[in-house]
Backbone as numpy.savetxt, mean C-alpha at the origin, in Angstrom:
# Nx Ny Nz CAx CAy CAz Cx Cy Cz
20.97 -0.48 1.34 19.92 -1.47 0.71 18.61 -0.72 1.17
17.76 -0.48 0.11 16.56 0.30 0.34 15.50 -0.70 0.50
14.65 -0.55 1.41 13.47 -1.39 1.94 12.23 -0.95 1.53
11.48 -1.67 0.86 10.10 -1.19 0.61 9.23 -2.29 0.95
7.95 -1.83 1.39 6.88 -2.85 1.64 5.65 -2.37 0.91
4.96 -3.25 0.38 3.59 -3.00 -0.25 2.59 -3.68 0.62
1.40 -2.88 0.61 0.25 -3.51 1.33 -1.08 -3.46 0.50
-1.41 -4.59 0.32 -2.83 -4.54 -0.48 -3.90 -4.27 0.63
-5.00 -3.55 -0.07 -6.10 -3.21 0.61 -7.15 -4.10 0.62
-6.94 -5.19 0.16 -8.08 -6.11 0.03 -7.79 -7.36 0.65
-9.01 -7.96 1.15 -9.05 -9.29 1.88 -9.47 -10.54 0.89
-9.81 -10.16 -0.28 -10.46 -11.14 -1.25 -9.26 -11.91 -1.85
-9.50 -13.26 -1.63 -8.54 -14.17 -2.32 -8.09 -14.01 -3.63
-8.96 -13.78 -4.56 -8.84 -13.19 -5.98 -8.42 -11.77 -6.40
-8.11 -11.11 -5.17 -8.03 -9.63 -5.36 -6.95 -9.26 -6.39
-7.42 -8.26 -7.29 -6.60 -7.64 -8.36 -5.39 -7.03 -7.81
-5.71 -6.26 -6.74 -4.65 -5.28 -6.15 -3.45 -6.23 -5.47
-3.98 -7.35 -4.78 -3.03 -8.21 -4.28 -2.13 -8.99 -5.52
-2.80 -9.31 -6.35 -2.08 -9.68 -7.70 -0.99 -8.77 -8.27
-1.57 -7.38 -8.13 -0.71 -6.29 -8.67 0.61 -6.28 -7.73
0.38 -6.22 -6.34 1.46 -6.23 -5.35 2.40 -7.32 -5.69
1.73 -8.50 -5.96 2.59 -9.72 -6.12 3.66 -9.60 -7.33
2.98 -8.96 -8.31 3.64 -8.65 -9.61 4.71 -7.63 -9.41
4.62 -6.72 -8.55 5.41 -5.65 -8.44 6.81 -6.13 -7.74
6.71 -7.06 -6.76 7.76 -7.28 -5.93 9.10 -7.74 -6.68
8.92 -8.69 -7.69 9.99 -8.88 -8.45 10.69 -7.83 -9.60
9.88 -6.80 -9.53 10.38 -5.86 -10.49 11.35 -4.91 -9.65
11.40 -4.92 -8.45 12.28 -3.83 -7.77 13.66 -4.09 -8.30
14.16 -2.82 -8.48 15.66 -2.77 -8.97 16.52 -3.25 -8.00
17.81 -3.50 -8.47 18.97 -3.97 -7.84 19.13 -3.08 -6.49
19.47 -3.63 -5.35 19.69 -2.85 -4.21 18.55 -2.42 -3.43
17.35 -2.98 -4.00 16.08 -2.81 -3.01 15.56 -4.14 -2.89
15.06 -4.18 -1.52 14.28 -5.24 -1.08 12.86 -4.85 -0.92
11.93 -5.86 -1.51 10.52 -5.31 -1.59 9.72 -6.59 -1.08
9.20 -6.26 0.20 8.15 -7.34 0.74 6.82 -6.86 0.84
5.86 -7.83 1.20 4.64 -7.55 1.25 4.15 -7.54 2.91
3.18 -6.72 3.26 2.61 -6.82 4.35 1.12 -7.24 4.12
0.36 -7.37 5.18 -1.00 -7.76 5.04 -1.91 -7.13 6.24
-3.28 -6.92 5.72 -4.16 -6.37 6.73 -4.97 -7.55 7.22
-4.77 -8.78 6.70 -5.51 -9.87 7.16 -5.51 -10.03 8.74
-6.63 -10.22 9.27 -6.60 -10.58 10.73 -6.63 -9.21 11.62
-6.65 -8.11 11.11 -6.70 -6.81 11.92 -8.19 -6.78 12.19
-8.51 -6.59 13.47 -9.91 -6.42 13.87 -10.48 -4.81 13.63
-11.68 -4.77 13.73 -12.20 -3.41 13.59 -11.62 -2.60 14.79
-11.28 -1.29 14.39 -10.68 -0.39 15.43 -11.49 -0.25 16.52
-11.00 -0.29 17.91 -11.57 -0.17 19.11 -10.53 0.19 20.14
-10.75 1.54 20.56 -9.71 1.97 21.74 -9.63 1.10 22.84
-10.80 0.48 23.23 -10.86 -0.42 24.44 -10.02 -1.62 24.18
-10.13 -1.91 23.05 -9.09 -3.27 22.64 -7.68 -2.79 22.63
-7.41 -1.62 22.20 -5.87 -1.15 22.20 -5.52 -0.93 23.46
-6.22 -0.48 24.45 -5.87 -0.37 25.78 -5.28 -1.61 26.56
-6.01 -2.77 25.96 -5.67 -4.10 26.57 -4.53 -4.63 25.91
-4.05 -4.01 24.83 -2.82 -4.61 24.17 -3.12 -4.37 22.71
-1.99 -4.02 21.85 -2.23 -3.99 20.20 -2.34 -5.38 19.89
-3.36 -5.78 19.14 -3.38 -7.13 18.54 -2.31 -7.45 17.64
-1.84 -8.87 17.71 -0.72 -9.21 16.90 -0.67 -8.97 15.49
-1.78 -9.02 14.78 -1.85 -8.67 13.30 -1.50 -7.08 13.07
-1.92 -6.30 14.05 -1.71 -4.95 13.91 -0.20 -4.65 14.16
0.37 -5.20 15.10 1.73 -5.03 15.65 2.68 -5.49 14.52
2.24 -6.63 13.95 3.19 -7.15 12.81 3.20 -6.19 11.73
2.11 -5.60 11.23 2.12 -4.57 10.09 2.76 -3.35 10.42
2.56 -2.90 11.84 3.16 -1.73 12.32 4.61 -1.75 12.16
5.16 -3.08 12.62 6.53 -3.34 12.76 7.27 -3.37 11.29
6.44 -3.82 10.41 6.93 -4.00 8.99 7.13 -2.59 8.39
6.07 -1.69 8.60 6.12 -0.29 8.02 7.43 0.43 8.68
7.65 0.26 9.93 8.56 0.91 10.89 9.91 0.52 10.19
9.96 -0.68 9.71 11.24 -1.16 9.35 11.66 -0.81 7.88
10.62 -0.31 7.17 10.62 0.06 5.63 11.00 1.46 5.51
11.81 1.72 4.39 12.09 3.07 4.05 11.00 3.60 3.31
10.01 2.77 2.49 9.14 3.38 1.72 7.94 2.39 1.67
6.76 2.94 1.48 5.47 2.03 1.56 4.68 2.37 0.40
4.33 1.28 -0.30 3.28 1.54 -1.37 2.06 0.80 -1.01
0.82 1.73 -0.91 -0.41 1.15 -0.68 -1.08 0.80 -2.03
-1.41 -0.48 -2.19 -2.07 -0.97 -3.38 -3.71 -0.95 -3.00
-4.29 0.09 -3.36 -5.58 0.29 -3.00 -6.79 -0.02 -3.99
-7.65 -0.94 -3.68 -8.92 -0.91 -4.45 -9.69 0.24 -4.26
-10.82 0.43 -5.03 -11.74 1.32 -4.80 -13.10 0.80 -4.64
-13.67 1.08 -3.56 -15.22 0.62 -3.29 -15.96 1.92 -3.23
-17.09 1.90 -3.81 -18.00 2.88 -3.89 -17.42 4.28 -4.11
-16.28 4.49 -4.99 -15.59 5.72 -5.33 -14.60 6.25 -4.08
-14.28 5.24 -3.34 -13.47 5.89 -2.13 -12.51 4.55 -1.68
-11.89 4.82 -0.51 -11.03 3.95 0.31 -12.01 2.77 0.74
-11.38 1.50 0.60 -11.96 0.39 1.23 -11.87 0.62 2.77
-13.19 0.25 3.26 -13.22 0.39 4.70 -12.17 -0.34 5.51
-12.01 -1.61 5.08 -11.23 -2.51 5.63 -9.79 -2.10 5.66
-9.24 -1.34 4.51 -7.82 -0.79 4.44 -7.85 0.31 5.24
-8.80 1.43 5.43 -8.73 2.40 6.27 -8.74 2.00 7.67
-9.39 1.01 8.03 -9.49 0.44 9.43 -8.15 -0.05 9.87
-7.29 -0.53 8.81 -5.90 -0.92 9.15 -5.06 0.08 9.46
-5.19 1.11 8.50 -4.22 2.33 8.72 -4.64 2.94 10.04
-5.76 3.00 10.37 -6.30 3.71 11.69 -5.52 3.12 12.72
-5.49 1.69 12.69 -4.99 0.80 13.72 -3.35 1.13 13.78
-2.61 0.98 12.78 -1.32 1.26 12.74 -0.83 2.64 12.92
-1.73 3.50 12.65 -1.37 5.05 12.86 -1.75 5.45 14.43
-2.41 4.55 14.97 -2.77 4.96 16.43 -1.74 5.22 17.23
-1.82 6.36 18.09 -0.62 6.64 19.05 -0.98 6.55 20.46
-2.24 5.97 20.75 -2.77 6.01 21.84 -1.87 5.28 22.92
-1.16 4.32 22.54 -0.32 3.57 23.44 1.13 4.05 23.50
1.26 5.44 22.93 2.34 6.14 23.08 3.56 5.75 22.05
2.98 4.87 20.99 3.95 4.50 20.04 4.20 5.55 19.08
5.49 5.62 18.53 5.94 6.81 17.64 5.00 6.69 16.43
4.83 7.69 15.70 4.09 7.92 14.46 4.95 7.38 13.36
4.58 6.18 12.86 5.63 5.46 11.82 5.36 6.15 10.48
4.41 6.91 10.27 4.03 7.56 8.98 4.88 8.83 8.89
5.19 9.54 9.97 5.87 10.81 9.85 7.26 10.78 9.18
7.22 11.36 7.87 8.27 11.65 7.12 8.63 10.42 6.28
7.95 9.39 6.46 8.19 8.04 5.53 7.53 8.20 4.27
8.38 7.77 3.17 7.81 7.80 1.95 6.66 6.95 1.70
5.64 7.39 1.07 4.57 6.54 0.83 4.15 6.80 -0.65
3.59 5.64 -1.35 3.01 5.95 -2.71 1.80 5.24 -2.92
1.05 5.54 -3.87 -0.22 4.90 -4.14 -0.42 4.36 -5.52
-0.90 3.15 -5.52 -1.13 2.24 -6.78 -2.34 1.64 -6.51
-2.96 1.19 -7.83 -4.14 0.30 -7.70 -4.52 0.02 -9.10
-5.39 -0.95 -9.03 -6.11 -1.48 -10.26 -7.39 -1.81 -9.88
-8.52 -1.60 -10.89 -10.01 -1.88 -10.70 -10.51 -2.21 -11.92
-11.66 -2.94 -11.98 -12.13 -3.36 -13.11 -12.84 -2.21 -14.09
-12.92 -1.06 -13.43 -13.82 0.19 -14.02 -12.66 0.73 -14.99
-13.06 1.88 -15.62 -12.30 2.60 -16.55 -11.41 3.61 -16.19
-11.16 3.87 -14.72 -10.45 5.07 -14.04 -9.36 4.40 -13.30
-9.26 3.17 -13.23 -8.24 2.49 -12.25 -8.83 2.90 -10.85
-8.02 3.34 -9.91 -8.42 3.58 -8.64 -8.25 5.18 -8.30
-8.57 6.00 -9.29 -8.50 7.31 -9.11 -8.98 8.04 -7.90
-10.34 7.69 -7.72 -11.03 8.25 -6.87 -10.54 7.76 -5.06
-10.13 6.47 -5.13 -9.74 5.70 -4.08 -8.37 6.55 -3.67
-7.46 6.68 -4.55 -6.38 7.36 -4.47 -6.32 8.66 -3.94
-7.38 9.46 -4.47 -7.64 10.89 -4.20 -8.06 10.82 -2.80
-8.78 9.88 -2.25 -9.27 9.90 -0.85 -8.27 9.63 -0.02
-7.23 9.03 -0.25 -6.05 8.71 0.67 -5.29 9.85 0.91
-5.31 10.82 -0.03 -4.41 12.04 0.10 -4.47 12.85 1.42
-5.69 13.32 1.78 -5.83 13.84 3.04 -5.43 13.02 4.35
-5.55 11.59 4.26 -5.40 10.82 5.34 -3.85 10.65 5.40
-3.13 10.62 4.33 -1.54 10.50 4.43 -1.01 11.76 4.87
-1.67 12.77 4.37 -1.13 14.29 4.89 -1.42 14.44 6.24
-2.32 14.09 6.81 -2.67 14.15 8.17 -1.85 13.47 9.10
-1.29 12.26 8.57 -0.46 11.39 9.32 1.10 11.91 9.15
1.33 13.03 8.20 2.72 13.39 8.14 3.45 12.58 7.29
2.60 11.46 6.39 3.73 10.91 5.59 4.31 11.67 4.42
5.34 11.28 3.93 6.04 11.88 2.88 5.48 11.18 1.52
4.31 12.04 1.07 3.57 11.16 -0.09 4.38 11.74 -1.29
4.68 10.57 -1.99 5.54 10.81 -3.28 4.40 11.16 -4.30
4.79 12.23 -4.89 3.88 12.62 -6.07 4.43 12.66 -7.31
5.64 12.02 -7.48 6.18 11.71 -8.75 5.18 10.92 -9.73
4.52 9.76 -9.42 3.55 9.22 -10.04 2.60 8.46 -9.22
1.48 8.24 -9.81 0.64 7.45 -9.24 0.12 6.14 -10.39
-0.08 5.08 -9.87 -0.34 4.15 -10.77 -1.70 3.64 -10.69
-2.45 3.94 -11.76 -3.97 3.57 -11.82 -4.06 2.74 -13.09
-4.40 1.42 -12.93 -4.52 0.65 -14.02 -5.96 0.16 -14.23
-6.71 0.75 -15.26 -8.29 0.39 -15.35 -8.38 -1.09 -16.06
-9.52 -1.43 -16.06 -9.88 -2.69 -16.74 -9.10 -4.08 -16.20
-9.10 -4.12 -14.89 -8.30 -5.04 -14.22 -8.53 -6.41 -14.78
-9.49 -6.68 -15.11 -10.09 -8.10 -15.74 -9.36 -8.49 -16.83
-8.83 -7.41 -17.64 -8.11 -7.87 -18.96 -6.73 -7.77 -18.68
-6.18 -7.46 -17.56 -4.70 -7.43 -17.30 -4.14 -8.56 -16.71
-4.92 -9.46 -16.06 -4.58 -10.57 -15.41 -5.16 -11.82 -15.86
-4.32 -12.93 -15.82 -4.93 -14.31 -16.31 -5.82 -14.87 -15.17
-6.24 -16.00 -15.36 -7.10 -16.75 -14.37 -6.36 -17.20 -13.06
-5.17 -17.07 -13.19 -4.39 -17.36 -11.99 -3.79 -16.18 -11.25
-4.26 -14.99 -11.71 -3.78 -13.78 -11.07 -2.47 -13.27 -11.33
-1.90 -13.73 -12.56 -0.69 -13.29 -13.09 -0.98 -12.12 -14.02
-0.18 -11.16 -13.79 -0.36 -9.92 -14.60 0.35 -10.20 -16.08
-0.50 -10.18 -16.90 0.03 -10.73 -18.34 0.08 -9.50 -19.28
-0.55 -8.46 -19.08 -0.57 -7.32 -20.01 0.89 -6.66 -19.98
1.54 -6.47 -21.26 2.96 -6.00 -21.30 2.86 -4.52 -20.93
1.96 -3.77 -21.43 2.08 -2.28 -21.06 1.85 -2.00 -19.52
0.94 -2.83 -19.16 0.79 -2.65 -17.52 1.94 -3.07 -16.78
2.73 -4.09 -17.19 3.93 -4.56 -16.43 4.87 -3.51 -16.70
5.12 -2.89 -17.81 6.15 -1.73 -18.19 5.77 -0.54 -17.17
4.41 -0.25 -16.99 4.17 1.02 -16.15 4.44 0.50 -14.77
4.06 -0.83 -14.12 4.32 -0.97 -13.01 5.70 -1.03 -12.71
6.50 -1.57 -13.54 8.01 -1.52 -13.37 8.61 -0.29 -13.24
8.11 0.83 -14.09 8.66 2.03 -14.11 8.16 2.81 -12.75
7.00 2.52 -12.41 6.52 3.14 -11.22 7.38 2.68 -9.80
7.63 1.30 -9.69 8.32 0.65 -8.69 9.87 1.24 -8.70
10.35 1.27 -9.83 11.68 1.86 -10.15 11.96 3.38 -9.76
10.86 4.11 -10.03 10.96 5.53 -9.75 10.71 5.92 -8.23
9.73 5.02 -7.56 9.66 5.18 -6.22 10.71 4.83 -5.57
11.39 3.58 -5.76 12.68 3.00 -5.13 13.77 4.26 -5.21
14.05 4.81 -6.46 14.90 5.72 -6.59 14.53 7.07 -5.68
13.26 7.44 -5.52 12.94 8.62 -4.64 13.33 8.28 -3.19
13.03 7.04 -2.61 13.15 6.54 -1.41 14.62 6.34 -1.21
15.46 6.14 -2.06 16.98 5.89 -1.99 17.52 7.25 -1.76
16.97 8.15 -2.44 17.71 9.56 -2.46 17.15 10.30 -1.17
16.26 9.92 -0.46 15.84 10.75 0.92 17.05 10.74 1.72
17.20 11.82 2.36 18.24 11.82 3.52 17.67 10.99 4.63
18.91 10.24 5.19 18.49 9.25 6.28 17.96 10.04 7.60
């Protein structure tokens, strides 16, 4: 069984990227479990806090990533880059100050996102590339999912209603799951 986790980089209740993650989960192919993690409750990174003990929200996300075969980051784009709150969460779970192993090393990661603008999350996804390379992640380059004009893709309840976007999302999840399943153990 291939295990995937998706993480939305937004804390906003009506987040398009959280809605995209929720829409992706049931599209996982047979033989794949797909769950979601959260950055909710993760404090601003502070090594002094970490020395006292890793916060529970950080440890929970770290454990979820460590248990997954592959991770999809559903990234918003703020000011043409990575949302600070999402980068902060990754900084926390990637810290090895406490001697924890690098949970990114060799683990398959993919990037996806949607935004109200005309380019999806192209610049945010590009900004993630050096971060994931630095952490030693196995960055899947088969596809990146960037869905523009998010306001027209979802209904008022946050359900993905656009058929083309749904088909692209399904193909993306299936292709990443196949990549992850084919990786040597």
